[in-house]
N, C-alpha and C positions, 0 to 999 in steps of 0.2 A: 288649866295650869297657867299661872301668871307668867308673863314674859318680861324680860328686862328691856328697859328703854333708856335712851340717853344719846349723847353725842360725844365724839372723841376727835379733838382737833390737835394736830401736831404742827408746830411751826418752828423753824430754826433759821438763823441767819449767820453770816460769817463772824459776827461779834458775840452772839449770844445764842443759847439754845434753851428753849423752855417748852414745857408741855402743859397745855390747859385741857382739862376734861371736866365734863359734867359728872359730878359724883352721883352714883345711883346705888340703890341697895341691891346687893346680889340676891338673886332668887334662884333656887334650885328646884328641880323636879325629879320625882321618883319615876323611873322608867324601867320597863323590861324585867320584871321580877321573874325568877325561875330560869335564868339564862343557862343554857346547856354549854358546858365547857369541855365536851368530849374531845380528847386530843387527836382522834382520828378524823374529826370533821374539818375539812379544809375547803377554801373557796374554789369555785369553778369559774376561772376567767374565760373559759371557752364556751360558756352557756349561751342561752338565748339573749337577744338584744332587746326584747320587749321591755318597754319602760314600765317601771313600777313606782308606786308612791314613795318618794324618798323621805316622807315624814317619819319621825321616830316612833309614832304611834301606829305605824302600819302593821297589819296583822299577818300571820303566817310567815314570819321571818324565818329564814333558814338558820339552823343552829350551827353556824360556822363563823369563820373570821369576818365574813361580810356582815352577818347579822349582828356580830359584836359591835362593829362600827355603826351599823344602822340604828341599833338601840341606844347608842349614845346621842343620836340626833344629828341631822344635817346642819351644815353651816353655810349661810348665805353671806358672801363677801361683797361689801359695798364700799365704793370710794367716791368722794365728792370734791370737786374743785382742786384736783391735784396739779400743782405747778412744781416743776423741777428745774434747777439751775445747776449746771456743771462748771467746774473750774476750767478756765481757758488756759492753755499753755502759754508761758511767757514768750514774747518774741525773741528770736535769736539775736545775739549781740547785745542784749540789755543786761550785761553782767551786774552792773551796779544795782539795778532794780531787783534782780534775782537774789543779791546778797542783802537786800533790805535797806540800802542807802538812799533809795529814791522811791517815792510813792507814786503808783499809777493812778490816773484820774478815774475813780469809781471802782467797784468790785469787778475783777476779771472773770465774769461768769457769762454763760450762754444758756438761754432757756431751751430746754429740750422736751418739756411737757407743758402744755398750756390748757389749764382748766379742764383736765380730763375727769369725767364722771361716768360711772357705770356700775354694774353689779354682775356677779357670777353666782348663779343659783345652784343649790344642792340638787344633784341628780342630772345636771346638764353639763355639756361640754362647750366652753366658750373659747373661740379662736381669736387671737389678736394678729392682725395683718397690717402691712404697710411697707413702704419702701425703706431702704437702708437709711438710718439716721432719724427715723420718725419717733423714736422713744419707746419702742416695744419692750426691749430689755430693761430699760429704766423703770417702766411701769411695773413690771413683774418684780424687779429688785425692791422697789418701794413697798409693794404689797407684801412681799416676803420679809420685810424689815431688814433688808440687806442692801441699802442704797450705796452705790459706788459713784459718788459725785465729786470726789476730789476734796482737797483741803478747804477751799472756800465755797464749795458747792452746798446747796441746801434744797430742801423741798418743804412744801406747805400744803395743807389740805386735811381732809377727814377720812378716817378709816373706821368702818363699822363691821361688826360680826353679828348677824341676826339683829341688826338695828341697835346694838349695844356696844360699849367700849370693849376692846380686846381685854381678856382676863389675863392674869399673870401666867407665864409659861404656856401661853396658847401655841407657841411655836412647836411644841411637841405634838400638836394635833395637825400640823401643817408640814408638808414636804415640798421641797423645791429642787427640781433638776436644773442646775445652772447650765449656761451655755458651755462653760469649760468643765470638762470632766476631771475631777480631782480624786486620785487614789494613790496608794502607796505602790510605787513601781516594783518594789522587791517582793511584794506579796502576790499570791495567786488570786484568781477571781473569787473562789469560795472563801479564802482566808480574809479578803477584804470585806466580803459581805457578812461573814459570820459575826464579826465584832459588832457590826451595826445591828444585826438581827438580835443578838443577845442583849444589847443595850436599849433598843428602841421598842421592841415588841413588849406587850403587857407583862408586868412583873408576875402576875399570877400564872402565867404560862410556864411550863417546865422547859428546860433546855432542849429536851428531845422534841417537844412540840414546836419550838421556835425553829430548830434546824430542819424539821420536816416541812414546815411552811416555806422556809427558804429554798429547799431543794425543789419543791413544786414550782415556785416562781422561776427558778433557774431553768427548769425544763420548759416551762410555758413560753419563756422569752428566747428560747433557742440557744441557751448558753451551756447546755449539758456537755458538749464536746470540748469546750474550752475552760471548764470550771477549774481545772488544775494547771492552767496556763498563767504565767505571770502577766500582770497588766502591761509591763514594759514601758520604755521611754524612747527618747530620740536616739539614744546610743545603744539601747538594749531592746531588740525587737520583741514584741508581745502580741497583744490583740490588735485587730483592725479597728478603724474608727467607729464603724457601726456596732461592733461587739462591745466596745468601751461605752458607747452611748446606751445600749441596752442594759449594760451592767449598772450604769448610773440610775436608770429607771427602777431596776430591781432594788438597788440600794435604798432609794427613797421610799419604796413601797413597804419597807420594813417598819415604817412609822404607822402603818394602817391609817393613812391620812384621811381626814375629813375635808381638807382643802389641799388639792394637788396642783402645784404650779410647775410648768415645764417651759423652759426657754430653748426653742429650736430643738425639740427632742428627736426630730427626724434627720438631723445632720449625719451624713455618712451612711445612711441606710439606702438600700436599693428600693425600687418602687414597691415590690411585693412585700418586703419586710416592713416598709413604712406603713402600708395599709394594714398589715397585721397588728402592728403596735398601736395604730390609731383606733382600730376596732376594739382592741383590748381595753384601751382607755375609755372608750365609749361604753363598753359593757360594765366596766368598773363603776362609772358614774351612775348608770341606770340601775344596776343591781345593788350597789352598796350605798347609793345616795351621796357619793362623793362629789364635791365641787371641783371640777377639772377646768383649768384655764391654761392655755398654752399659746406660745407665739409660733408662727409658721410663716415662712417668707413667701413662697409661691406654690401652694399645694396643687396636686392634680385633681381632676374631677372626682375620682374615687375618694380621695381624702376630704375634699370639700363636702361631700355628702354626709360625712360623719359629724359635722358641726351642728350644734343646736342654736348657738348664738354667735354673732360675729361683731367684732370691734375693729373698725378700720381707722388707722391713724395716718395723718398726712404730714407733710414737712413741718417741722417745728413742734411736733407733738399735738397738733390740733385734731379733734375728732371729726372724721368724715362720715361715719355711720356707726350706729350701735343699735342692735335689735336682733330679732329672729333672722336666721340666715336666709329664709325664704323671702324676706322683705327687702333684701339688699338690692337685688336686680331691679325690682319695680321702683325703688327709691332713686337709683341712679338714672332710670329712664325719665322720671319726673323732673329731674334737674338738668336734663338735656344730654345725658350720656347713655343711650340705650345699648344693650348688649349686642355686638355685631354677630351675624350668623356664624355658627361653627366655632365661636370663641368660648373658652372656659371662663366662668365668672371671675375666678381668682386672677387670671391673667388680665382680664379687662379692668378690674379694680386697680391693680398695681400699675397698669399702663396709664390710667387717668391720674393717679396720685403721684406718679413720678414726674409728671409735667407740671411746672410751676403754676401756670395760669389756671389750668383746669383743676388742680388741687386746691388752690385758693377759693375758686368758685364753689366747689363741692363742700369744702369745710364751712364756708360762710352760709351756704344753704342749710347745712345740718345745724349750725348754730341757731339759726332762726327757727327751724322746726323743733329743736330741743327746747327752746324757750317757750313754745306753745304747749309743750308736753310736761312742763315742770310739775304740774299737779298730779301726775301719775303716781299711784301708790307704790311704795318701795316693796321689795320682796317680802313675802310673809315670814315673820320671825318664828323660829322654832326654839323651844327650850333645849338646852344642851347640858351634858355632863362636863365637869371640869377635866382638864388635861391630865393624862396619866403622869404620876410622879416619877422623878428621876430615881434610878436604882440606888441602893445604899453604897457607901464608900467601898467596902470590901468586895462587893459584887463587881463594881466598876474596875477595881484593881485586878481582880482575877481574870477579867476580860482583856484589859489593856496591857498588863505585864507580859503575857505570852506574845502579844502582837509586837510590842517594842523589842522583845528579845529576838524574834524572828527577823525583824527589819534590820537590826544592827548586825546580826550574825550573817545575813545574806548580802549585806552591802559589799560592793566590790572594794571599797576602801578597807574593809576588815581583812580581806585576803591580802591586799597590798601591804597593809601594816604588818601582818604576820611575816611576810617575806622580808620586809625591811628590818624587823627585829632579829631575824635569824642571821641576815648578812652582817648587821652591826655587831652582833654577839661574837661572830667569828673574827671580825676586824679587831674588836676590843680584846679578845682573848689572845690573839697573835701579837699585837703591839705590846701588851702588858704581860706577856708570858713570864710566869715565875716571879713577878714582883712581890707577891704576898709572902714568899719564903725568904726574901732578901731585902727586908725593909731597911737594914743598917746602911747598905750602899745605894739604895734606890728610894729613899724617902720622898724625894721630889716627884718621882714617878708615881708613887702611891697617892700623893695628893692630886696629881693629874688624873689618875684613874678614877678617883672619887668624884672629881669635878666632872669628868665625862659621864659617869653614871647618873649623877644628879641632874646634869644638864639634859642628857638624853631623855630621862624619864620625867622631865618637866615639859620640854618643848613638844614631844610626841603626843602625849595625851591631851595637851592643851589644844594643839592644832587639829587633832582628830575630831574634837567635838565642836569646833567653831561653826560648822555648817549645819548642825542638827536642827536648831530652831528656825533658821532661815528656810531650810528645806521643808520643814513641817508647817511653815506659816500658813499656807493656803488650806491644808487639811485641818489644822487646828482652828482656823477662823471659821471654816465651814461647820465643823462639828460643835464648836462652842455656840454658834448662832442657832443650831438645832437643839441646844440644851441636851446634848447626848451624854455628857459626863461633867463631873466637877473637876476643876483645875488641879485640886489636890491629888486626885487619883491618877491623873495623867502625869503629874510631876513625879510622884513617888515611883510609879512604874518605870518612868524614863531613867530616873536616877539609879534604881536598883539594877535595871538591865545593863546600863552602861558600866556601873561599878563592877558587876560580875565579870563582864567580858574583858575589862581593862586589867583584871588580875591574871588572865590567861597569858598575856604577852610577856610580863616579867618572869613568869614561871619558865617559859620556853627559853628566854634570854639567859637566865641564871643556870639552867641545866646545861646549856652549851658552854657557857663561860667557866663554870665551876672546875672542870677537870684541867683547865689550862693554867690554873694557879695565879690568876690576876689578883685575887684577894686571898688573904689567909683563910684556910679552909674552916677554921673555927668561927669566923665572922660572916660566912656567906649567908646563913639562915637569918641571923639578926639584921644583916644589911638588907636582905630581901624584904623583911617586915617594914623597915624604915622607908624603903623605896616605895612599897605599896601605899604607905600613908601619904608620901609625897605625890604619888599619882592621883590619889583622891582629891588632894588639895588643888592640883592643877586642873583636874576634870571639873571641879566645882567652879574654879575661876573661869574656865572656858565656858561653862554653862551661863555664868553671869554676863560675860562679855557678849555671848551669842544672844541672850535675851534682851540686852540693852540695844544692840545694833540692829538685829533682825535683818541684816544684810551681810552676806558672806564676805564680800570684798572689804567692807568697812570693818567687820569683825577681825579679819586677818591683820589689817593695818593697825587697829587698836591693840591687838594682842602682841604684835611685834614691839610696839612702844612700851607696853607694860612689862614684857619679859626682859627687854634690855635694861630697863630701870631696875627691875628686881635683881638681875644678875650683877649689875654694877654695885648695887647696895649690899650684895650678899657677902662681900669681904674677900673675894678671890682676886679681883682685879685691883682693888685699892684698899688700903688699911683705913677703914671708916673711923677708927678711933683717933686718928690724927687730924680729922677735919673739925672745923668749928662746931660748937654744940648745936647751933641752929640748923645745921644740915646733917650732922653725923647721926642724929636720932632716927633718920629714915631707914637705917638698917634693921630696926626692930619691926618694920612693916614688910620686910622681905622674907618670903618663905625660903629662899635660898640660904639666907643667914642661918636659919634653924636646921635646914636639911643638911647643908654642908657640915655644920658643927656636930650634929648627932651621928651622922654616918662616919665621919672621920674619927670621932670619939670611940665608936664601937670597933671599927676596923683595927685601930691601933691598940686600944687598951685591952681588948679581949685576949689577944695572944701575947702582948708585950708589956702591958701595964701602963700606969699613969705617967711615969717618968718619960717614956718614949713619946707619949701623946703631947706632953708639954713642949718637947723639942720639935715635933712635927708642925705645930700650929704657931710657932713663935713669929712667923712672918705674915700671918693671915689674921683677919679680924672676924673669924667665925664665932658663932655662939659658944660660950663656955659655961652655960647654965646647967649642963648635964642632959643626958638622953631623955629622962622622964619629963623634965620641964620643956625641952624642945618639942617632944611629941605632943605634949598637952597644948602648946601654942599652935602647932600645925593642925591638930584636930579642931581647935577653936576657929582657926581660919577657914577650915573646910565647912564647918557649920554656918559661919557668917556668909560665905560665898553662896552656899545653897539657899539659905533663907533670902538673901538679896535677889538671887535669880528667880525664886518663886514669887516674891513680891512684885518684881518687875513684870513677870508674865501675867500676874493677876490684874495689874493696873494699866498695862500698856494699851494704847489705842491702836497699835499696829496689828492687833489681832481682832479687829472689829471692822465691819464694813462702814465706809465713810465716803 
């Protein structure tokens, strides 16, 4: 079977970003004919740890999920000459420089990886160790194509998969357990995991098979007792730190990864559970042929024995050792740092690398030794199948829509908003009691009631949605980087979930207010319909502001400015017709202008006719185009705001790792 060869070099700098790669012809191989897809066949993560040949042409593969991954072929991950530079924070007190009025001498970056090279082989477990600040997380972030180096940060070097350039969408073959566990706080453990399982497991699997596989992993990682518990947050108690970390591992295993990267996966785990998790990863590597690479700070002896290879990083991201774990202690002895009696190897390595002088000496010794070994052959390339494709749009929507609906429904803000609307409906009904039946003597009160209605059902839905995208930012970034779904499916599911729930609140409001006679009874239902349209316009505007700002505080500030401008131009506070033409036209951009005009037109003309309407609006500059024209403009605004929000989400760099 012919193998693919080539080189892949990525380089970026603060001013420019470009990619250069050696173009090679893609070659594919036919593997594993007659694969059994029995839905009852599931992997056994608790089996023997005897190492098997991870090659895709190995014989007697088990007909289960493990063999399905194995027959796709293993992936050897190799990196060469990785240098990484992170943005340095600006010094305090340099406000002029922060604002861009003054240029600092040279790029404000700090090198945190220096010429790192190595490889992680299929079927082996590679551990990355080093003191704090040695670049362990940065290395994994770069290999996972999720660098977090800041605005002016950049990295350069080569990344190879089986000696060839990464193919498109290869991220679906890779899973990455990041140091920070990112889940939806409102959802339970199983609910968080189900959406990932349905979207990431192979398309040819039935939903029953996917959920069965998920349940087995949940049991094997000791999450059976908490599967119906909410993840929780700082203000809403849920899982413990160790349980959340195990949930993260199970979540990423839904990818059936051929490359599995884990950043500090043992954080929050007790020693017994940590050993169990590590041995599970070891079995997965050896049975499934998965490439497993993880960072660990200071492992116990039991954990250290699970490693096949070891990469030690020193201060500044320099390599202090890379090779078989059994060779680490002899190497340190040859450079003048023998293992003291009764010391664990991991403790000894960290002790040496944490001291500046000894770290520099060990790193320099390794640099010389590595130069003599440059001619060593790279890992043996294996042919591979292409990554599994993303599910179709409607499949993604059917998974994402229920998830969005559950999240919004369970949010504490939803319950708070419902109580707010009930209270304000009572206040509105009492203050404007009977106004609808006495419009001759209380026409100004009627205009005030309509202003209250439109204002309340503009500000409330707008502010209720400002935090949605900022709160979803981390999850959206993580799932997009994993190629879990298309942005269209996410956006449509979010819009429909919000739109449906936002219609519940005005129903409750109008049912309470109706018997109090604040509006003519004949006009209550038409008014509700117009208010529902206004709510969707404000929800769409909120979504656009939220997508542009991606920060809740900034979004709130922006929304206040926009809403005040909209209200002033709406015609209630000032007669915009009397202003000069060069400023008076802004009223046509205000949704208040059309909402006030259409609601007032309906409330007055339905029971009393056009003559009374002319009298009611003589002192206001609301729209006089008619209800149909006003509603048409409002719907057009809604569409424009939704499209603008979608475009902003699709192109923003705030939803990508940088």
